[in-house]
Z-matrix of the N, CA and C atoms (Angstrom, degrees):
N
C 1 1.455
C 2 1.517 1 113.64
N 3 1.297 2 117.04 1 138.95
C 4 1.462 3 116.42 2 175.02
C 5 1.525 4 113.92 3 -84.66
N 6 1.257 5 113.37 4 151.54
C 7 1.473 6 121.84 5 -175.86
C 8 1.550 7 108.63 6 -69.50
N 9 1.296 8 114.11 7 135.00
C 10 1.478 9 119.92 8 -175.09
C 11 1.503 10 106.86 9 -125.94
N 12 1.303 11 114.18 10 134.98
C 13 1.538 12 119.73 11 175.26
C 14 1.474 13 108.04 12 -105.44
N 15 1.319 14 116.16 13 120.85
C 16 1.477 15 122.24 14 -178.77
C 17 1.574 16 108.67 15 -91.96
N 18 1.349 17 111.21 16 146.33
C 19 1.448 18 114.84 17 173.45
C 20 1.542 19 107.71 18 -78.80
N 21 1.308 20 114.48 19 168.77
C 22 1.491 21 119.69 20 -178.42
C 23 1.559 22 109.87 21 -65.49
N 24 1.266 23 115.58 22 -34.12
C 25 1.476 24 119.07 23 179.97
C 26 1.535 25 108.86 24 -69.04
N 27 1.288 26 120.61 25 -39.88
C 28 1.458 27 123.54 26 177.30
C 29 1.535 28 111.86 27 -65.83
N 30 1.314 29 117.49 28 -35.05
C 31 1.475 30 122.72 29 178.74
C 32 1.516 31 108.76 30 -69.34
N 33 1.262 32 115.81 31 -43.91
C 34 1.531 33 119.40 32 177.31
C 35 1.528 34 110.84 33 -61.33
N 36 1.273 35 115.66 34 -42.45
C 37 1.484 36 122.16 35 176.00
C 38 1.537 37 112.64 36 -60.61
N 39 1.339 38 115.18 37 -40.40
C 40 1.543 39 119.91 38 175.16
C 41 1.490 40 112.15 39 -64.59
N 42 1.392 41 114.86 40 -42.44
C 43 1.464 42 120.18 41 179.00
C 44 1.514 43 109.62 42 -63.42
N 45 1.313 44 120.21 43 -40.88
C 46 1.488 45 123.31 44 176.68
C 47 1.546 46 111.53 45 -60.90
N 48 1.276 47 113.17 46 -44.43
C 49 1.543 48 117.93 47 177.41
C 50 1.487 49 112.50 48 -58.59
N 51 1.349 50 114.66 49 -48.12
C 52 1.457 51 120.12 50 -179.08
C 53 1.593 52 110.55 51 -64.36
N 54 1.315 53 114.33 52 -38.31
C 55 1.492 54 118.22 53 176.78
C 56 1.529 55 112.37 54 -60.40
N 57 1.382 56 112.93 55 -34.25
C 58 1.448 57 120.08 56 -177.96
C 59 1.545 58 112.23 57 -81.68
N 60 1.305 59 114.27 58 4.07
C 61 1.492 60 118.82 59 175.33
C 62 1.541 61 115.85 60 95.32
N 63 1.342 62 119.17 61 3.24
C 64 1.432 63 118.18 62 -178.67
C 65 1.520 64 108.99 63 -71.48
N 66 1.331 65 115.49 64 147.66
C 67 1.498 66 119.61 65 -177.99
C 68 1.578 67 115.00 66 -76.87
N 69 1.282 68 110.13 67 143.00
C 70 1.448 69 118.85 68 -178.95
C 71 1.579 70 108.77 69 -55.32
N 72 1.315 71 120.30 70 -42.84
C 73 1.417 72 125.50 71 -172.62
C 74 1.625 73 109.29 72 -65.41
N 75 1.254 74 112.85 73 -38.48
C 76 1.487 75 120.16 74 179.71
C 77 1.569 76 108.79 75 -64.62
N 78 1.278 77 116.53 76 -47.16
C 79 1.474 78 120.79 77 -179.56
C 80 1.527 79 110.04 78 -67.19
N 81 1.364 80 120.11 79 -42.04
C 82 1.429 81 121.99 80 -178.53
C 83 1.537 82 112.30 81 -63.91
N 84 1.364 83 116.03 82 -38.14
C 85 1.466 84 120.99 83 176.91
C 86 1.500 85 110.48 84 -64.05
N 87 1.386 86 117.49 85 -44.08
C 88 1.442 87 122.49 86 -179.09
C 89 1.584 88 110.52 87 -61.31
N 90 1.255 89 116.25 88 -40.53
C 91 1.508 90 119.82 89 -178.17
C 92 1.554 91 115.14 90 -89.55
N 93 1.329 92 113.38 91 -4.80
C 94 1.498 93 120.27 92 174.74
C 95 1.537 94 109.65 93 70.15
N 96 1.285 95 118.73 94 39.20
C 97 1.433 96 124.16 95 -176.68
C 98 1.522 97 109.86 96 -134.37
N 99 1.295 98 119.18 97 166.03
C 100 1.510 99 118.63 98 -179.55
C 101 1.482 100 109.57 99 -82.43
N 102 1.274 101 116.13 100 163.07
C 103 1.457 102 123.76 101 -173.60
C 104 1.500 103 113.47 102 -68.42
N 105 1.380 104 113.85 103 -27.88
C 106 1.526 105 119.24 104 178.02
C 107 1.514 106 110.78 105 -61.82
N 108 1.345 107 118.78 106 -33.57
C 109 1.418 108 122.35 107 179.41
C 110 1.550 109 109.96 108 -65.74
N 111 1.338 110 115.21 109 -44.55
C 112 1.412 111 120.64 110 175.40
C 113 1.580 112 112.28 111 -62.13
N 114 1.295 113 115.49 112 -41.38
C 115 1.456 114 119.71 113 176.78
C 116 1.508 115 113.58 114 -64.09
N 117 1.398 116 117.32 115 -34.73
C 118 1.477 117 120.88 116 176.42
C 119 1.512 118 109.81 117 -66.89
N 120 1.313 119 117.73 118 -39.61
C 121 1.471 120 121.56 119 176.23
C 122 1.506 121 108.03 120 -58.80
N 123 1.343 122 115.04 121 -51.72
C 124 1.490 123 116.63 122 178.90
C 125 1.438 124 116.87 123 -57.12
N 126 1.406 125 115.09 124 -37.89
C 127 1.482 126 121.73 125 179.34
C 128 1.498 127 108.79 126 -64.25
N 129 1.312 128 119.38 127 -34.94
C 130 1.528 129 123.24 128 -177.30
C 131 1.490 130 111.85 129 -96.01
N 132 1.359 131 120.56 130 20.89
C 133 1.432 132 121.78 131 -170.93
C 134 1.529 133 112.32 132 -62.23
N 135 1.364 134 117.22 133 -36.68
C 136 1.491 135 117.78 134 -177.86
C 137 1.509 136 111.74 135 -69.21
N 138 1.301 137 115.23 136 -39.54
C 139 1.472 138 119.26 137 175.92
C 140 1.479 139 113.10 138 -66.35
N 141 1.350 140 117.49 139 -40.00
C 142 1.429 141 122.25 140 179.30
C 143 1.543 142 111.58 141 -66.86
N 144 1.330 143 118.16 142 -38.59
C 145 1.453 144 121.63 143 176.47
C 146 1.449 145 113.32 144 -65.45
N 147 1.296 146 116.36 145 -37.49
C 148 1.543 147 120.82 146 176.52
C 149 1.555 148 106.78 147 -66.16
N 150 1.283 149 118.67 148 -44.50
C 151 1.439 150 120.12 149 -177.71
C 152 1.533 151 110.41 150 -69.42
N 153 1.262 152 118.93 151 -27.90
C 154 1.520 153 123.70 152 179.07
C 155 1.534 154 109.41 153 -58.75
N 156 1.359 155 116.42 154 -30.71
C 157 1.512 156 119.51 155 179.86
C 158 1.523 157 113.24 156 -69.10
N 159 1.369 158 116.94 157 -29.63
C 160 1.445 159 118.24 158 -169.69
C 161 1.532 160 114.98 159 -121.47
N 162 1.273 161 116.85 160 -5.16
C 163 1.496 162 120.43 161 -173.88
C 164 1.523 163 110.44 162 -110.99
N 165 1.307 164 119.32 163 142.95
C 166 1.493 165 122.09 164 173.14
C 167 1.450 166 110.77 165 -55.20
N 168 1.351 167 117.73 166 142.93
C 169 1.474 168 121.79 167 -173.90
C 170 1.584 169 111.71 168 -68.71
N 171 1.290 170 119.37 169 -22.01
C 172 1.456 171 121.19 170 -178.58
C 173 1.519 172 112.58 171 -90.65
N 174 1.313 173 115.34 172 6.47
C 175 1.525 174 120.70 173 176.80
C 176 1.522 175 111.67 174 -66.52
N 177 1.267 176 119.10 175 135.11
C 178 1.432 177 123.22 176 176.50
C 179 1.536 178 112.46 177 -102.25
N 180 1.328 179 115.25 178 -23.74
C 181 1.482 180 118.44 179 177.23
C 182 1.516 181 109.94 180 -118.71
N 183 1.254 182 114.11 181 143.41
C 184 1.466 183 117.92 182 -179.47
C 185 1.576 184 109.72 183 -97.16
N 186 1.338 185 114.50 184 78.35
C 187 1.409 186 120.28 185 179.57
C 188 1.556 187 111.28 186 -88.19
N 189 1.295 188 112.20 187 145.33
C 190 1.495 189 118.27 188 172.59
C 191 1.409 190 108.47 189 -119.81
N 192 1.364 191 116.99 190 161.31
C 193 1.408 192 125.22 191 -179.67
C 194 1.493 193 112.33 192 -71.57
N 195 1.284 194 117.84 193 148.02
C 196 1.463 195 120.94 194 177.29
C 197 1.581 196 109.72 195 -69.91
N 198 1.276 197 116.23 196 -38.24
C 199 1.442 198 122.07 197 -178.55
C 200 1.513 199 108.45 198 -112.78
N 201 1.303 200 116.19 199 80.60
C 202 1.538 201 122.71 200 -168.52
C 203 1.498 202 108.03 201 -64.24
N 204 1.305 203 122.66 202 -44.36
C 205 1.441 204 125.35 203 -176.51
C 206 1.588 205 109.20 204 -62.91
N 207 1.284 206 116.34 205 -37.75
C 208 1.521 207 120.26 206 178.74
C 209 1.437 208 108.83 207 -69.35
N 210 1.283 209 119.24 208 -42.59
C 211 1.433 210 121.76 209 178.99
C 212 1.550 211 112.04 210 -65.59
N 213 1.256 212 118.89 211 -40.81
C 214 1.532 213 120.33 212 173.88
C 215 1.483 214 112.40 213 -64.10
N 216 1.343 215 117.71 214 -39.42
C 217 1.451 216 117.62 215 -179.92
C 218 1.519 217 110.80 216 -67.83
N 219 1.347 218 113.23 217 -41.75
C 220 1.498 219 118.40 218 177.95
C 221 1.504 220 111.71 219 -59.87
N 222 1.275 221 116.72 220 -42.77
C 223 1.513 222 121.96 221 -178.07
C 224 1.556 223 108.74 222 -68.50
N 225 1.286 224 120.68 223 -40.47
C 226 1.471 225 122.96 224 177.59
C 227 1.543 226 108.07 225 -63.29
N 228 1.304 227 118.67 226 -44.62
C 229 1.478 228 123.12 227 -178.91
C 230 1.507 229 108.65 228 -65.93
N 231 1.374 230 118.70 229 -39.59
C 232 1.482 231 119.52 230 179.98
C 233 1.547 232 110.55 231 -66.45
N 234 1.357 233 116.85 232 -43.12
C 235 1.479 234 118.94 233 177.03
C 236 1.523 235 113.17 234 -61.27
N 237 1.309 236 116.00 235 -40.66
C 238 1.417 237 120.43 236 179.34
C 239 1.538 238 111.40 237 -58.96
N 240 1.392 239 114.45 238 -48.36
C 241 1.424 240 118.18 239 179.29
C 242 1.521 241 115.50 240 -63.82
N 243 1.391 242 114.13 241 -37.34
C 244 1.454 243 117.32 242 177.15
C 245 1.509 244 111.81 243 -69.55
N 246 1.336 245 117.49 244 -32.15
C 247 1.516 246 115.37 245 176.91
C 248 1.517 247 110.88 246 -70.70
N 249 1.327 248 119.08 247 -20.76
C 250 1.460 249 120.92 248 175.48
C 251 1.520 250 111.55 249 -90.42
N 252 1.367 251 117.64 250 7.42
C 253 1.489 252 126.26 251 -178.99
C 254 1.552 253 110.55 252 59.30
N 255 1.325 254 117.51 253 35.69
C 256 1.447 255 122.91 254 175.84
C 257 1.579 256 104.55 255 -88.86
N 258 1.348 257 117.30 256 124.04
C 259 1.454 258 122.50 257 178.42
C 260 1.525 259 109.64 258 -69.03
N 261 1.373 260 120.70 259 125.85
C 262 1.377 261 123.38 260 179.64
C 263 1.578 262 109.46 261 -112.58
N 264 1.338 263 116.03 262 125.66
C 265 1.437 264 118.13 263 176.19
C 266 1.520 265 108.04 264 -105.46
N 267 1.363 266 116.95 265 171.93
C 268 1.450 267 121.63 266 176.14
C 269 1.510 268 114.83 267 -56.35
N 270 1.342 269 119.35 268 -46.64
C 271 1.424 270 118.87 269 178.87
C 272 1.546 271 114.81 270 -65.84
N 273 1.304 272 116.03 271 -35.11
C 274 1.494 273 122.00 272 178.39
C 275 1.553 274 107.30 273 -63.99
N 276 1.350 275 116.05 274 -47.34
C 277 1.470 276 120.91 275 179.43
C 278 1.527 277 113.03 276 -65.55
N 279 1.275 278 115.12 277 -36.19
C 280 1.513 279 122.13 278 174.90
C 281 1.496 280 111.64 279 -61.85
N 282 1.281 281 114.87 280 -48.57
C 283 1.449 282 119.21 281 179.74
C 284 1.485 283 112.90 282 -61.92
N 285 1.355 284 116.30 283 -45.79
C 286 1.423 285 121.54 284 175.74
C 287 1.584 286 116.21 285 -60.15
N 288 1.303 287 115.25 286 -37.41
C 289 1.413 288 119.88 287 178.46
C 290 1.527 289 110.38 288 -71.42
N 291 1.278 290 119.36 289 -35.16
C 292 1.480 291 121.66 290 175.93
C 293 1.508 292 108.70 291 -67.16
N 294 1.290 293 119.38 292 -37.58
C 295 1.480 294 121.39 293 176.05
C 296 1.568 295 113.47 294 -67.00
N 297 1.341 296 110.97 295 -39.81
C 298 1.475 297 115.41 296 176.02
C 299 1.543 298 112.44 297 -64.08
N 300 1.345 299 116.36 298 -41.59
C 301 1.459 300 121.50 299 178.96
C 302 1.554 301 109.02 300 -63.59
N 303 1.288 302 118.43 301 -39.13
C 304 1.438 303 120.17 302 -176.74
C 305 1.544 304 106.71 303 -72.37
N 306 1.350 305 118.26 304 -41.20
C 307 1.505 306 121.16 305 175.52
C 308 1.475 307 111.74 306 -59.52
N 309 1.386 308 117.39 307 -39.07
C 310 1.486 309 120.07 308 -178.95
C 311 1.514 310 113.15 309 -83.85
N 312 1.351 311 118.29 310 4.07
C 313 1.395 312 126.44 311 -179.56
C 314 1.567 313 114.53 312 56.03
N 315 1.304 314 113.70 313 44.64
C 316 1.446 315 123.83 314 175.55
C 317 1.539 316 107.10 315 -87.97
N 318 1.345 317 116.73 316 110.41
C 319 1.440 318 120.59 317 -175.83
C 320 1.534 319 111.54 318 -83.26
N 321 1.306 320 115.05 319 155.18
C 322 1.450 321 121.81 320 176.87
C 323 1.520 322 114.18 321 56.39
N 324 1.349 323 117.27 322 33.05
C 325 1.410 324 120.33 323 177.67
C 326 1.494 325 109.94 324 -113.45
N 327 1.322 326 118.50 325 125.47
C 328 1.439 327 123.36 326 172.43
C 329 1.520 328 107.32 327 -131.21
N 330 1.320 329 113.07 328 120.56
C 331 1.437 330 121.80 329 -177.34
C 332 1.578 331 109.28 330 -70.05
N 333 1.288 332 117.35 331 114.43
C 334 1.463 333 122.32 332 -177.94
C 335 1.547 334 108.26 333 -103.77
N 336 1.345 335 112.89 334 169.79
C 337 1.449 336 118.97 335 177.57
C 338 1.448 337 110.67 336 -63.17
N 339 1.322 338 117.35 337 -37.50
C 340 1.523 339 117.90 338 -178.28
C 341 1.539 340 110.67 339 -73.68
N 342 1.327 341 117.91 340 -26.28
C 343 1.506 342 120.27 341 173.59
C 344 1.555 343 107.66 342 -65.58
N 345 1.303 344 114.88 343 -46.62
C 346 1.498 345 119.35 344 178.55
C 347 1.503 346 111.46 345 -58.39
N 348 1.334 347 114.55 346 -42.57
C 349 1.491 348 119.60 347 -179.93
C 350 1.486 349 110.64 348 -63.49
N 351 1.326 350 122.78 349 -45.29
C 352 1.387 351 124.11 350 176.12
C 353 1.478 352 113.59 351 -64.80
N 354 1.392 353 119.31 352 -37.42
C 355 1.435 354 123.64 353 177.09
C 356 1.504 355 107.10 354 -62.81
N 357 1.321 356 120.02 355 -46.37
C 358 1.454 357 120.75 356 176.45
C 359 1.489 358 114.10 357 -54.40
N 360 1.318 359 112.69 358 -47.96
C 361 1.528 360 120.11 359 -178.03
C 362 1.527 361 109.76 360 -61.20
N 363 1.372 362 116.23 361 -43.80
C 364 1.495 363 118.64 362 -178.62
C 365 1.488 364 111.20 363 -62.97
N 366 1.302 365 119.57 364 -33.84
C 367 1.423 366 124.33 365 -170.71
C 368 1.547 367 112.41 366 -110.46
N 369 1.296 368 115.56 367 6.71
C 370 1.474 369 123.82 368 179.62
C 371 1.607 370 109.66 369 47.41
N 372 1.277 371 112.10 370 57.50
C 373 1.474 372 120.58 371 179.33
C 374 1.567 373 110.68 372 -103.74
N 375 1.333 374 112.58 373 133.09
C 376 1.477 375 118.47 374 171.91
C 377 1.483 376 110.91 375 -115.65
N 378 1.272 377 117.96 376 151.37
C 379 1.414 378 123.13 377 -179.07
C 380 1.600 379 108.62 378 -101.19
N 381 1.250 380 116.25 379 34.49
C 382 1.485 381 119.71 380 -179.19
C 383 1.464 382 110.14 381 -65.35
N 384 1.309 383 113.85 382 155.44
C 385 1.451 384 121.88 383 177.46
C 386 1.566 385 112.08 384 -64.35
N 387 1.309 386 116.51 385 132.97
C 388 1.486 387 119.82 386 175.79
C 389 1.485 388 105.91 387 -87.86
N 390 1.350 389 111.54 388 114.23
C 391 1.477 390 116.71 389 -179.12
C 392 1.495 391 108.35 390 -147.33
N 393 1.264 392 114.28 391 -176.95
C 394 1.455 393 121.87 392 177.85
C 395 1.511 394 111.90 393 95.47
N 396 1.274 395 116.28 394 -176.93
C 397 1.473 396 122.78 395 -175.89
C 398 1.531 397 112.39 396 -64.64
N 399 1.302 398 116.21 397 -35.61
C 400 1.484 399 115.13 398 -175.60
C 401 1.520 400 115.99 399 -72.91
N 402 1.364 401 118.29 400 -17.32
C 403 1.457 402 118.92 401 -177.71
C 404 1.475 403 112.71 402 -78.45
N 405 1.333 404 122.34 403 -14.26
C 406 1.427 405 120.72 404 -175.22
C 407 1.586 406 110.70 405 -128.63
N 408 1.324 407 116.34 406 34.40
C 409 1.470 408 119.78 407 -171.22
C 410 1.540 409 106.55 408 -96.76
N 411 1.362 410 116.45 409 131.03
C 412 1.492 411 120.78 410 173.23
C 413 1.541 412 102.37 411 -100.61
N 414 1.302 413 117.55 412 110.84
C 415 1.484 414 120.32 413 -173.96
C 416 1.508 415 111.97 414 -69.36
N 417 1.300 416 123.16 415 -25.23
C 418 1.486 417 124.75 416 176.50
C 419 1.575 418 108.49 417 -64.37
N 420 1.345 419 115.19 418 -46.59
C 421 1.441 420 117.98 419 -175.85
C 422 1.527 421 107.43 420 -67.26
N 423 1.355 422 118.02 421 -37.83
C 424 1.494 423 120.50 422 -177.66
C 425 1.492 424 109.26 423 -65.80
N 426 1.303 425 119.26 424 -43.06
C 427 1.454 426 124.83 425 -178.60
C 428 1.544 427 109.97 426 -63.96
N 429 1.301 428 114.66 427 -43.62
C 430 1.531 429 117.70 428 178.18
C 431 1.540 430 111.28 429 -64.47
N 432 1.365 431 115.54 430 -41.88
C 433 1.415 432 117.30 431 -176.70
C 434 1.524 433 110.46 432 -67.45
N 435 1.382 434 115.88 433 -38.83
C 436 1.476 435 118.83 434 -177.57
C 437 1.562 436 110.42 435 -67.72
N 438 1.296 437 114.39 436 -33.02
C 439 1.499 438 120.72 437 -178.77
C 440 1.501 439 114.81 438 -76.44
N 441 1.335 440 115.34 439 -39.20
C 442 1.471 441 122.53 440 -170.50
C 443 1.471 442 113.66 441 -106.25
N 444 1.331 443 121.64 442 -47.21
C 445 1.449 444 122.68 443 -170.21
C 446 1.570 445 110.05 444 -91.51
N 447 1.278 446 113.89 445 -48.49
C 448 1.531 447 118.14 446 -174.93
C 449 1.564 448 114.89 447 -50.47
N 450 1.283 449 116.85 448 -48.23
C 451 1.528 450 114.01 449 -176.26
C 452 1.541 451 112.27 450 -58.64
N 453 1.297 452 121.41 451 -38.81
C 454 1.444 453 124.03 452 -177.27
C 455 1.559 454 108.59 453 -72.76
N 456 1.308 455 119.43 454 -34.89
C 457 1.477 456 121.84 455 175.85
C 458 1.525 457 110.31 456 -72.81
N 459 1.258 458 120.02 457 -39.84
C 460 1.437 459 124.55 458 -176.34
C 461 1.545 460 111.88 459 -67.67
N 462 1.328 461 114.98 460 -32.66
C 463 1.531 462 119.16 461 -179.67
C 464 1.499 463 113.93 462 -56.22
N 465 1.369 464 116.16 463 -28.16
C 466 1.460 465 116.77 464 -176.65
C 467 1.495 466 115.80 465 -91.27
N 468 1.313 467 119.56 466 10.63
C 469 1.509 468 123.31 467 -177.07
C 470 1.498 469 112.21 468 -133.97
N 471 1.364 470 114.31 469 149.89
C 472 1.462 471 121.58 470 172.49
C 473 1.550 472 105.79 471 -88.57
N 474 1.387 473 112.08 472 163.06
C 475 1.489 474 118.60 473 -176.49
C 476 1.539 475 112.41 474 -55.75
N 477 1.388 476 115.00 475 -38.32
C 478 1.448 477 118.64 476 -173.64
C 479 1.526 478 111.99 477 -78.53
N 480 1.325 479 119.17 478 -2.15
C 481 1.367 480 123.62 479 -179.57
C 482 1.624 481 111.47 480 -104.03
N 483 1.246 482 117.44 481 3.73
C 484 1.494 483 123.97 482 -177.42
C 485 1.571 484 108.11 483 -106.44
N 486 1.328 485 113.57 484 125.40
C 487 1.458 486 120.94 485 178.09
C 488 1.475 487 110.02 486 -134.89
N 489 1.377 488 119.10 487 154.64
C 490 1.376 489 119.20 488 169.85
C 491 1.526 490 108.73 489 -97.43
N 492 1.273 491 125.03 490 177.37
C 493 1.478 492 125.46 491 -171.54
C 494 1.518 493 108.69 492 -65.62
N 495 1.279 494 123.09 493 -33.16
C 496 1.440 495 125.45 494 -179.63
C 497 1.528 496 108.37 495 -67.16
N 498 1.350 497 117.97 496 -45.67
C 499 1.457 498 122.68 497 -178.36
C 500 1.573 499 109.84 498 -67.75
N 501 1.314 500 115.11 499 -39.76
C 502 1.414 501 119.33 500 177.70
C 503 1.587 502 111.01 501 -61.94
N 504 1.279 503 116.80 502 -42.66
C 505 1.507 504 120.44 503 174.40
C 506 1.465 505 112.28 504 -61.58
N 507 1.279 506 119.23 505 -40.25
C 508 1.519 507 120.51 506 178.70
C 509 1.524 508 108.50 507 -68.68
N 510 1.269 509 117.81 508 -42.79
C 511 1.470 510 124.32 509 -178.09
C 512 1.570 511 107.96 510 -60.55
N 513 1.313 512 116.23 511 -42.10
C 514 1.490 513 120.40 512 180.00
C 515 1.495 514 108.10 513 -66.98
N 516 1.289 515 121.23 514 -42.06
C 517 1.480 516 121.41 515 -178.97
C 518 1.519 517 112.92 516 -64.48
N 519 1.316 518 114.46 517 -39.27
C 520 1.510 519 119.28 518 177.02
C 521 1.473 520 111.08 519 -64.24
N 522 1.289 521 120.19 520 -40.81
C 523 1.448 522 123.52 521 -173.93
C 524 1.537 523 110.84 522 -82.58
N 525 1.330 524 120.42 523 -21.99
C 526 1.398 525 120.10 524 -179.51
C 527 1.549 526 115.38 525 -87.50
N 528 1.284 527 117.32 526 8.42
C 529 1.452 528 122.65 527 -178.95
C 530 1.541 529 108.56 528 -85.34
C-alpha cells in the first residue's frame, strides 16, 4: 500500500467513526491504508482534537511555531486590531511582531515575509479590506434609533413594503429590464 497523508479534518472524521464503534479494518479499507495508520490516529486522538481547535482543517502536518509565546502575543494583538476595524497589512504586522520580539527579549529573531506567510496560514488570516456596513457602525446610535425612531416609522408600513438597501437594489434591477 502506498503511504497516504490525511488532512486534520479526515483524521477527526476517522476518530469520530472509531468512537461510534466502527471497526478499524473497515475504515482502513475505505481509505486504502493499513490498519496501523488508523490505530496511530486513534492513539493520538487527544493531541489531534486539541490541534483541531487551532489548526486549519486542510492542514496535513501539525506544525507549531518556534516562538510560541511570540506567536500567541501577535495573534492577540491582531485580533484586537481587527475588532477595532483597524486595517492590518503585512508590513504593519511584521513591524509589530519585531517590536513584540524585542519586548519579549527574543534574540536573533527577525520577522520575515515568509514568517508572516506561515503565521497567516497557521491561523487562517487574510489581509482583506475591512469594508461594508459593519465596519463603520456606531452601536449607540443604532440602539437609540431602533428604540425611538423605528417604531413610529414602522407603524405606517406593511411587512411587504419594507426593504433594506440590498433588496431595493435587486427590486430596481428586476423592474428596469
